N, C-alpha and C positions, 0 to 999 in steps of 0.2 A: 514161821516162812509157810506159807499156802500151797497147796499141791501144784497149782499153776507156776507160782514163782520158782517152786522146786525145778519144775518139768523146764522153764525157760531158761535157768540157770545149766543146767545139763545139757540143755539145746546148745546154749552160747559155749560151753566148753566143747562140744563135737565140733563145732563151726569154727571156732579159732584152732582148734589143734590142726584143722585141714586147709586153712587159710581160706575157708570160704564165705561168701557173702549170702544171705537170707532177704527172700522178699516174701510176702505174704499176700495172699488175695482173700478179702472176706467178705460174706455179705450176710448171712444170719446171726453171726458174732459180733460182729459190727466195730471190730478193730481188737476185740478181746485177747485174742493171742499175739496182737503187735502189742497191746499195752503190757500184758505180762512180758516180753521181750526186753522192751525199752525200762521195763522197771529194773533189770539188771544192770549194774554198773559196768560201764565198759561197754556196752553193746553196740557201739557205733562201731566198732571194729570188726563185726560180724552181721548187723543189720542194716541192709540199703533201705528198703521201703517197704510200707504196707499199701495196699490197695482196699479201700471199703467201697466194694460196689453192691450196694442194696438194692438198685433198682436196675432192670433190664438196660435201660439207656447207659446206665454207669458201666454196666459190664460189656457194652458192645463197644463204647467209647473210650474205656480205659485199659482195656484189656484186649480189644480185637475178639471177644467174644461173637461168632457169625449168631446174626437174626434168624437164620433158617434153624441153627442150634435151639435156640431158644424157643421157636415157633413148634419145632417138631418134638423135643423131649422134655422142653421146660426148663425152668432156673433153678430145679431141684432135679440134676439128673448127674450121672457120673460123665454123659459126653460135655455137659455145661462146664463141671468142675474141672475136666481135662483142659480145655479151651482156657478157662480162668488160670490155672497153674503155669500154661505155657506162656500166655500173655504176659504174665507177671513177670517170668523169665526174659522174655522178650523185650519188655518195657521197664528194665532195670539194670543194673551191675551184676545180679545174685549169681550166683553159682547153682544154688538150688532154690527151689521154690514150693510153696505149698498153699493150697485153695480149699475152701469150706463154702458149702451153699446148702441152705436145709431149710425146714418148717420147725421153729422154735415154740411157735404156739403162742396165746393158746386158740387161735384159729389159723386157719389156710390149711388144713390137712384135708384128707380125701382118703378113699379107700384104698387107693392104689399107692398115695404117699401120706401115711398118718402122721400127726403132729409126734415130733422126735425123730425124724427121716433127716439124716444129713448124707450129704455127698462129699466127699473130698477126692484131692487128687497130689500128684507129688512128682513134680519134674527136675530134671537137673542135668546140669552137664555130664556127659557119660552116664546116665543114670536112665533108667528105664521110666517111661511115662507110666504110672500106674493110678489106677483110681477105685475106691469104694465105696460101699455104701453102708452105715451103720444107722441102728436103730435107738435113741435112750428114751429113759424115762424121766418123769419129772414135770416140774414147771420150768415156765421160758428161761428162768435165769439158772436153773442148773442142767437143761438139755444144753444151753449155750456154753456152760462151764466145761462140761463134758466133750464138747465139740473142740473148745480148744486145746482140751488136754490131749483129745484124741490125734489131734491135726501135730502137735510139737512131739508125741510119743513117736507117733509113726515116722517125722522127719529124723528124731533119734535113731531110729531104726535103720533107717535107709541109710544113714550117714555111715555107722556101725559096720553095717551088711557090704557097704561098697568100699571100704578100706581095710578089710581082713585080708 
């Protein structure tokens, strides 16, 4: 079992134990995290849906991200990640949601936001809305894998902290 599958199974167990449903909003990972969680047998008990919002239009139309947020901060920003997570929660039957938006390369980076810059957010019922930015190294594939793994790892931590 690879690392993403292991994390997905652990995430599923944490969600199932709490009776929670999950929604994901992904941009640069293109559904990689959702693919990992749906590879777990029985995931329909704890995974509601995933949103692959690669374009800005998709972020606006599917998740309700504000055009002004995208114009002011860019698609790769903690502000956009927050609105993506909130939108995934609002447009689903989930209790907790996570979002990923970043620059996987090989192009698209800048001095302010180099390749490997990925923004995340987590939102949930009675959980604080938290966003962070991480910087990953590697090629497009490894950056996307690291981002999906980081999203699931943080979701597991949020679930564990919320119920101790």
